[in-house]
N, C-alpha and C positions, 0 to 999 in steps of 0.2 A: 577449408576454413581452419582456422587455428585460434588459440586464446592469447589474448595480451595482458600481459600484467606489467604495470610500470616498475622501473626498479625500485622506487621508493616505496611500493605496496609490499606489505607482508601477508602472506598467504599461508598458515599454519597446515602441518601436515595433516591429511585425512578430509580436507575439504574437497569436495567434488564440484568441478567448474566445468559446464557444458561449452561445447563448441561455439564460436564466434563471440563468446562472452569478453568483455573488456573490463579490466580494474586498473583505475587510475590513480595518481599521486597520493601518497600518504595513507591509502586505505588499509584497513587489516581486516581480511577475512578468517575467521578462527575455525579450529576444528570442529568435522562433523556438521559442516554446513554443506547446504546443496543449492548451486547455482545453475538453473536452466540454460538452455542454449539462447545465444543473442542477448545477454543482459548486458547492460552498462552500468558500471558502479563509479559513480563520481569521485572527485576529490575528498580526502579526510572522511571516508564512510567508516563506519564499524560494524561487522555483523558478527554477531555473537554465536556461540556454539548452538547447532541443531536448528538454525533457521533456515528456512527451505523457501527460496524464489523459484517461480514458474520460469517458464519463456519469455522473453522480451520485455523484462522487467526494468524500467529505468528508474536509477536511484541517483537522485542529484546530490551535489555536495553536502557534506557536513551532515548527513543523516546518520542515526544510531538506531538498528534494527536488533532488538535483544531477545533471547533466549525465549521460545513460545511463540513466535510470529512465524506465520505462514502466508506467502504472497503468491496467488495464482497467476496464470500466464496474463501479459500486456498491462500490468499494475504500473503506475507511475507514482514516484515518491518526490514531492518537491524538497528543494532546497531545505535544511535544517530542521526537516520534520523528524518527530521522535515517536517512540513506542516505549511504553512502559512494560514490566513484566511481574510487578510485586505491587498488590494493591495497598499494602500498609508496610513500606521500608522504614528500617531503622538500623543505623549503622551498627549497632551493638547488637543486634539480632539477626542471626543467619536464617533466611527463609530462602535459601536456595531451593529447597525440595517444594517451594510453593509458586513457582512460576505458573501465571494464568496464560492461556493460550488466547491469540487474537489471529482470525483469519479475515485477510484482505482478498475479496474475491475478483474473478477475472475482469480485467477492464478499469477497475477502480483507480481514481486519482485522488491522491491527499496532497493538498496545497502546502507551500511554504510555511514553515515554523508552526504546522499543525503538531497537535500532540494527540495521540491516541492512548488512552487508559487501558490497561491490559484488560482483557476480557470480554471485549466488545468488540464484534465483527462487524466489517464492513462488506455490504452486498455488492453484486456484480454491477458495475458501472457506475456505483456511486460517485460523488463528487463532493469531496471536503475542501471548503474554503480555506483560503490562507490564514495562517493563526488560529482555526477552531481548535477546542479541546472537547474530544468526543469521549462522553460519559455514559454512552448506552449504545446498544446495535443500532447500526444505520441500514435501512432497506436499499434493496437494489434499486438503482437509477434515482436516488433521493440526492437533492441539493442540500448541504448543511453549512452552516456558517455560525461563527459566533463563540462566546465561551460562558456558560457551556454551549455546544452546539445544539441548533435548533433546525428543523427541516422548515425551507422556503419555498421549496419547489421540486422540480423533476428534471434530469438531464437525459439527452439522447446518448446512444453509445459512441457519437462523434463528439459528444462534449458541448452539446448545444442545449439551453434551456428549453424544455418542452412547453407550449401553450396548449393546454387541452380545452378543446370545444366539445362539449355533449360528450364527453369521456374519450374522445379520440385527438392526438397529435402526429404532427409529421416533422420531422427532422428537416430542417431548412438546408443542410449540406447533402445528406445521403438520401432523403426521400423515404426512409425508414418509416414506418408506422408503428404507433404504439396504442394502446387502450389503458385506461384507469378504471380499475373495478376493486372495491374494498379496500381503498389505498395502498393497492398494489398495482406497478407498471408492468406490464408484459409487451414486448416488441411482437406484432403480428405479420409484420411484412418487411 
């Protein structure tokens, strides 16, 4: 395997890029970032210093990922989604030492044009709808939409809405089974 970096992309010295990763047109990968194996970084993406992406992370076009963000393996970031990293930014006030952390857990999907307000973690396999604005933590497997985002259901690891009957649900594509207890979803099979 090898790394592919388009000729128009800028990768700063000190960025670590895993084997099989591709960086496309006009993207900027800044110093001290870590991109895992087999990531795909779309066109016009900005990844700020000290961002960490796990393996197989898909970043679509026009995404901004700012310092303080960690994405675990198999995360999908839809077109033009954005992360913030300061809760109360002001142009005249330097708050670089106050960057809030945001973790996007394994397998989560963030839809096109969604905004993730800093300091709010996204749980495993959560599904953030297009245009949603995240202003609080999102539980694992949750389906959230709107501004501000509200939970409207649960999703399987394959990205299908789960229909619970007597606290149990089955993914129609994978056949994986899930249980819902105390507002927490767990895959059981």
